[in-house]
N, C-alpha and C positions, 0 to 999 in steps of 0.2 A: 385348530385351536391353536390362540395362541398363547405367549408367556403374560402378554399385557392383560387377556379375558380372564386369564386363571386368575391373575392378581386381584384384580375388580373383585373374581367372585368370592376370593378371600376376605376382603377386606368388607363386602358385604355380610359376609356371613358372621365375620367376627362380633358386627353390630348389631346384626337382628336376629339370623336366625337360630331357635333353640336347638335345632338336630345338627348344627355346623360340625358336628363332630364326624360323622357319618358321609357328611359329603367330602367334609378334606380327608379322611382316611381311603377313601373309597378313589379320590383324585389322586394321592401320593403314592398309593399304592397299587392303583389298578386293578381293585377289588371288584368281582360281581356284588350285585345285589344279595346274594343271601349269603356271600361270605361276610361282606359286612357286619349284617345285622347277627350273624352264626358265632361272630366273636365271644370267646369267655375268656375270662381274667387265668385261667390254667392257660390259654395260649400266650401269653406274654411271660417270658422270663425277663423280670427288671434287671438280675443281676448280670446273663451275658446278652443283655441287649438285644433280644430277638422278638419277631413276632409270628406265630406258623398258624397258617388256614387251613385248618382241619376238619370243620364243622359248616354247615351251610342252615339258612331258616328261608323257605320256602311257603309259597301259598298256593295252593292245590284245589280242587273241586270234588269231595268225597260226598256221593248220593245227592249231587246239585248245590250242596253247601259248601261255601269256601272255609277252607281249614289252612292253619298254621302248622305245617310238618318241621318239626324240628329233627335236625340229621345230624349223627358223629361221625359225618364222612363229608368228602367233598365230591364236586361233577364228576371227575375223571382221578386216577391215579396221582396224572402230574397237577392236579389242580392243591397237592396237599405239598404245600412247600412251606421252608421257614425264610423269612425275609428280616433283613437287619432294624432294628428301634433305633431310628435316628434322635437325639437329644431333645429337640423342639416336641416330638410322641411321647418318649419318655414321661417326662415332664406333665405334659399333658393329660395321660394316661393316669398318672399318678394322683392328677388332682379330681378326677371323674370317680375317679375310687372313693376319693375322700368323700367326693359329694353323694356318692351313692349311701355312704353310711352315716351319712348327717339324715338323708333324705329316709333313712330307716328308722333312726331315732325320733325323728319327729311326725313321723306317720303313724308308729307304732303298727299296731293290730290291722291298720289299714292298710299297708303295705302288702304288693303282692308280690309274695317269696315264691311262687310258682316259676319266674324266670330269674332267680337267684343266680347268681353267676354271671349271667350275660351283660356285655358289656355296655349295648344300645337300651336302655330301658328309660322310661321317663322318671318323674318325681316320685311317682307312685309304684314303680316297680313293674310297668305295664311294658312289653316287649314293642318295641317300634315294627307296625306290620308293614311287609314287603309292599303292598300294595297303596298304602296310604304313603311311601316312601317315593314311590314313582309318579304318584299322581300330586304332591304336591312340588315337588323338587320342578318340576318346569314352570309352574302356575309363580312360585316364587322369583324365578328369574325373570316372567315377564313383568313380574309388579314392579318390580327393582331395575328395568330398562337394560337387562341383559339379555342375550341372543337365549331364546329357549331351545334346550336340548333335551334330552332323556338323560333320566341317572345315570343309565347303563354308558353314556356316551363319556363320561368320568372316564371310565376303563382306557377308550380313547385315545383320552388329549394326556392321559399319564404315558400309553404310548408313543404318542408324537411329541413329545416332549422329551421324552428318553432318544428319539433317533434324532431330534435337531441338537443333542448334547452329544452326538456319534457314540452312543453306545450301540454294539452290536447287536444285529436282529435275532441272536443265539438266544444273547443275554435277555433279550426281550422276551423272548420267548420264556424263558424259565422266570423270570420276575412276573409276567403276567397266568403263568399255568396253563401254557396251552400244550396238548399231550403230542402236537408234529409240528416239526417247524414249519412247513409248508401252512397251516393255517396262520400263523404270525407273517409268512411271509404273504400270502395272498390277501390276507388284511390292509397290511401295513408297508410293503412295497412302493404304492403309491405316494406315501408321504416321503420318503426317501430320495424326492429329486434332487433336495439340496446337497447329497452327499455325489450324486450324477454329477451336477453343477463343480464341487469342487475336482472330481475326478477330471472332467473336461479342461478345466485348470491346468492342470497338473500338467496332464499330456499335450497342452498347446504350450507350455513353459519348455518342456524337453523335449518336442519333436521339430524340427524342420517345417514348418506347414507352408505349402505354394503361395508364394507372393507374386507378384508384377514382374518379376525376375528372376523366375522359377523358370523358363524355358532356357534364358541366357545360361543359367546355373547349368543344367541338366545335359543340354549340349558344350558347352565350356568351350575355351580358347583350343586347347590341344585336339580335342576329339573331329571325329571327320562328318564334315555335313552330311546330311542324309540327302543322296541324289536319287531320285527312283530308276533312273538308267543304269545305277552301280547296283553289279549282282550280288556286292558283300551287302548292301544296306536291306536291313529289316523292315520292310513295310509296318511289324505289329510297334515298333519301336518310334516310326514316326509317328504314328497316333499319339503313344506318350508323351512327346514334347510339342503337339497340335495343341 
C-alpha cells in the first residue's frame, strides 16, 4: 500500500464518506475493526493528548442470531495501549463530540442513548455495526475507482507506512498491540526490503568489493607468484586468486 494510495483514499473520504472518521483512525493508528468501534470518549485525554485502546466491539453468533458484543477489554493484554493524540486528530475528535451533542438536541427522545459515550455512532446515536463497516468499505473503494481491500488491511497499510519511514519493528509491535515480537516480524518482515537495500548500499560503500583488477591487487607486485611446483605455495590460496 503506497503513500499515494492512502492520500487518494483520504481525499475521497473527506469529500464523500460519512464514516470517514473510522477509516482515518484505523489507517493512522493501525487499529483493528473492533478497537475502532470500541472507542469511547473516556479513552481520549484531550489535556494529555493521548488515546487509549481499552475496549472492543465485535459481532458474534449467539444461538444462531447475530449479536453485537461490547467488551470492556482488548484482544490481548498487549492490545491495551496508549498512543499519542496528534493535533489534527485532537481537533477532529472535538468536532465529532460537538456534532454528537447537537444531534442529541435535534433528535430529542428519538436519540438512541444506549450507546451514549461511544465515539463512532450515527446521527441517531446508533452504534456502527462491525459487519456493516467491513462490508461497505470495499464496496466504497470499488465504486470510487480505488483498489479494493479489506477494512483490516488498513492496519497493514499503517505498518507499511511506519516501515517506510524507518520505524523499528519493535516500536511497530507496540504501536499495533501485538503480544509478541515474532507476530509483527512474521507479518511485516517482507515489507522491510527497502531497509535491506539501504544496508546493501552502505556495505557496498564501505567494503572493497571485487572488480576487474581484483586478481592483480590480491597478488600484488611484492608478493610471490604462485607456482604449483613451489612447495611453499598453498593450492588453496591459488583458488582464491583464480
